[in-house]
C-alpha positions as CSV (number, residue, x, y, z in Angstrom):
1,M,-13.3,-9.1,23.8
2,F,-10.2,-9.3,21.6
3,S,-7.6,-11.9,22.4
4,Y,-4.1,-10.7,21.9
5,K,-2.9,-14.3,22.7
6,K,-4.8,-15.7,19.8
7,Y,-3.4,-13.0,17.6
8,S,0.2,-13.7,18.7
9,V,-0.3,-17.5,18.2
10,I,-1.6,-17.1,14.6
11,R,1.1,-14.5,13.8
12,D,3.9,-16.8,15.1
13,K,2.4,-19.8,13.3
14,N,2.5,-17.8,10.1
15,K,6.1,-16.7,10.9
16,M,5.3,-13.1,10.7
17,T,6.3,-10.0,12.7
18,D,4.0,-7.2,13.9
19,Y,5.7,-5.0,11.3
20,E,4.7,-7.4,8.5
21,V,1.1,-7.7,9.8
22,S,1.0,-3.9,10.0
23,K,2.1,-3.5,6.4
24,M,-0.4,-6.0,5.1
25,S,-3.3,-4.8,7.2
26,G,-2.8,-1.1,7.5
27,V,-3.1,-1.3,11.3
28,P,-0.1,0.6,12.8
29,T,2.5,-1.3,14.8
30,A,1.9,1.2,17.7
31,T,-1.8,0.0,17.8
32,L,-0.7,-3.6,17.9
33,S,1.7,-2.8,20.8
34,N,-1.1,-1.0,22.6
35,W,-3.3,-4.1,22.2
36,K,-0.5,-6.2,23.7
37,A,-0.1,-3.9,26.7
38,G,-3.9,-3.8,27.2
39,R,-3.9,0.0,26.8
40,Y,-6.3,-0.2,23.9
41,T,-9.2,-2.3,22.9
42,P,-9.3,-2.8,19.1
43,K,-12.3,-1.7,17.1
44,V,-14.1,-4.1,14.9
45,D,-12.7,-2.6,11.7
46,K,-9.1,-3.2,12.8
47,I,-9.9,-6.7,13.9
48,Q,-11.4,-7.3,10.5
49,K,-8.3,-6.1,8.7
50,I,-6.1,-8.5,10.8
51,A,-8.6,-11.3,10.2
52,I,-8.3,-10.8,6.4
53,V,-4.5,-11.0,6.6
54,F,-4.7,-14.4,8.3
55,N,-7.8,-15.6,6.3
56,V,-9.9,-16.2,9.5
57,S,-13.2,-14.8,10.7
58,I,-13.4,-12.0,13.2
59,E,-14.8,-14.5,15.7
60,Y,-11.4,-16.2,15.8
61,F,-10.0,-13.3,17.7
62,L,-12.9,-12.8,20.1
63,E,-13.1,-14.6,23.4
């Protein structure tokens, strides 16, 4: 299962906003907000796009 906490930690460590991550990954900010609120479970393709932005593996975001 995707860990929003891990996403927010790496985002903050890289001094980025959701908007910046969205622009770099192509994942809409609304999708990121839905992940945060727990309304949506991200699909593997979107997790992969986020992982590429942060230069980590998909497994980093999975609990």
